[in-house]
C-alpha positions in Angstrom: 3.4 -160.5 21.1 0.8 -162.0 23.4 3.5 -163.9 25.3 5.5 -160.6 25.8 2.4 -158.9 27.1 1.7 -161.7 29.6 5.3 -161.6 30.8 5.0 -157.9 31.4 1.8 -158.2 33.2 3.3 -160.7 35.6 6.4 -158.7 36.4 4.8 -155.2 36.5 5.1 -154.2 40.2 2.3 -152.2 41.8 2.3 -151.0 45.3 -0.2 -149.4 47.7 0.3 -148.0 51.1 -0.3 -145.4 53.8 2.1 -142.6 54.5 2.0 -141.3 58.1 3.3 -137.8 59.0 2.9 -138.1 62.7 -0.3 -138.7 64.5 -2.2 -135.9 62.8 -2.4 -136.9 59.1 -1.8 -139.7 56.6 -1.7 -140.0 52.9 -2.7 -142.8 50.5 0.1 -143.7 48.1 0.1 -145.8 44.9 3.2 -146.8 43.0 3.7 -148.5 39.6 7.0 -149.7 38.3 8.1 -148.0 35.1 11.7 -149.1 34.7 14.0 -151.5 36.6 14.6 -149.1 39.4 12.0 -146.4 38.6 8.4 -146.0 39.9 5.6 -143.5 39.2 4.0 -142.5 42.5 0.6 -141.0 43.0 -0.1 -139.6 46.5 -3.5 -138.4 47.7 -2.2 -135.8 50.2 -5.4 -134.2 51.5 -9.0 -135.1 51.2 -11.6 -133.4 53.4 -15.2 -132.3 53.2 -17.2 -130.5 55.9 -20.5 -128.8 56.4 -21.5 -126.9 59.5 -24.8 -125.3 60.2 -25.2 -122.6 62.9 -28.2 -120.5 63.8 -27.8 -117.9 61.0 -25.2 -119.3 58.7 -23.9 -122.4 56.9 -20.3 -123.2 56.3 -19.1 -125.6 53.6 -15.4 -126.5 53.2 -13.5 -128.9 51.0 -9.9 -129.4 50.2 -8.0 -131.9 48.0 -4.4 -132.4 47.3 -2.6 -134.8 44.9 1.0 -135.4 44.1 2.3 -137.2 41.0 6.0 -137.9 40.7 8.8 -140.3 39.8 10.8 -142.3 42.3 14.1 -144.0 41.8 15.5 -146.7 44.0 19.2 -147.6 44.5 20.2 -150.6 46.5 22.5 -149.9 49.4 22.4 -153.3 51.2 20.3 -156.4 51.2 16.6 -155.1 51.4 17.7 -151.5 52.0 17.2 -148.8 49.3 18.0 -145.1 48.8 14.8 -143.5 47.4 14.7 -140.1 45.6 12.8 -138.3 42.9 10.8 -135.2 41.8 7.2 -134.9 43.0 5.0 -132.0 41.8 1.8 -131.5 43.8 -1.2 -129.3 44.0 -3.7 -128.6 46.8 -7.0 -126.8 46.3 -9.2 -125.5 49.2 -12.6 -124.0 48.9 -14.8 -122.4 51.6 -18.3 -121.1 51.2 -20.2 -119.3 54.0 -23.8 -118.3 53.7 -25.1 -115.8 56.3 -28.9 -115.4 56.6 -28.9 -113.2 59.8 -30.6 -110.3 58.1 -33.7 -112.5 57.3 -33.9 -111.2 53.7 -31.2 -112.2 51.3 -28.5 -114.7 52.1 -25.0 -113.1 52.1 -22.6 -115.5 50.5 -18.8 -115.3 50.9 -16.4 -117.7 49.2 -12.7 -118.2 49.3 -10.5 -120.4 47.0 -6.9 -121.3 47.7 -4.7 -123.0 45.1 -1.2 -124.2 46.1 1.0 -125.7 43.5 4.4 -127.0 44.6 7.4 -129.0 43.5 9.2 -131.3 45.9 12.1 -133.7 45.9 11.6 -137.0 47.7 14.6 -138.1 49.8 14.5 -141.3 51.9 15.2 -144.9 52.6 13.1 -148.0 52.1 13.5 -151.4 53.8 11.8 -154.5 52.4 11.0 -156.6 55.5 9.4 -159.3 53.4 8.8 -160.1 49.7 5.6 -158.1 49.7 5.8 -155.5 52.5 8.1 -152.6 53.1 8.5 -149.6 55.3 10.1 -146.3 54.1 11.2 -143.1 55.8 11.2 -140.0 53.6 11.1 -136.2 53.6 10.1 -134.0 50.7 11.8 -130.6 50.7 9.7 -128.3 48.4 9.0 -124.9 46.9 5.5 -123.7 46.3 3.1 -120.9 45.5 0.0 -119.9 47.4 -2.8 -118.1 45.5 -5.9 -117.0 47.4 -9.0 -115.8 45.7 -12.3 -114.5 47.2 -15.6 -113.2 45.8 -14.9 -109.6 46.8 -11.3 -109.0 45.7 -10.4 -111.6 43.1 -6.8 -112.5 43.7 -6.5 -111.5 47.3 -3.2 -112.9 48.3 -0.1 -114.3 46.7 2.7 -116.1 48.5 5.9 -118.1 47.9 7.1 -120.7 50.3 9.7 -123.4 50.8 10.1 -126.3 53.1 13.7 -127.4 53.5 13.6 -129.0 56.9 13.0 -132.7 57.7 10.7 -132.0 60.6 7.9 -133.4 58.4 9.6 -136.8 57.8 7.0 -139.5 57.1 6.8 -143.2 57.5 5.2 -145.3 54.7 3.9 -148.8 55.2 3.2 -150.5 51.8 2.2 -153.7 50.1 3.6 -154.9 46.8 1.2 -156.9 44.6 4.2 -158.7 43.0 7.0 -160.0 45.3 10.2 -157.9 45.4 13.2 -159.7 43.9 
């Protein structure tokens, strides 16, 4: 049993990388091999925190997004793979503004947006060495947008889809165990 665990630990592939969607944003991505050609992927899609202070009001904003999915790889040629799989994700944004312009009581206003979505990863991966690879992928998706605020509760509800590949991303990744 111990020998089996040691063998698994040595062949268990883990990967970490950066996924670039143009010059405006990037994601952190972590992958762990689950089957011979299957990986679990965890992607930190958005992480931001800001605080602004003006004369009479303060503004605090944060947003966080995470995607957790499954990825399958199919060999097409030496070092070239077709990559595909489901990837559910969620993004949460929170804004708080405090207005003290009346000089008496602060007037707070908050807004919360929750955006769950389901996407399907479609792309190609090229292993340019035993430990490094580059991939090109798009993630068509369907999602819901729920906006809440302190005055109206559920203020807005929306459905959306992204079926274009204008948001194709490039991932540069490192594998902790050499690729076969």
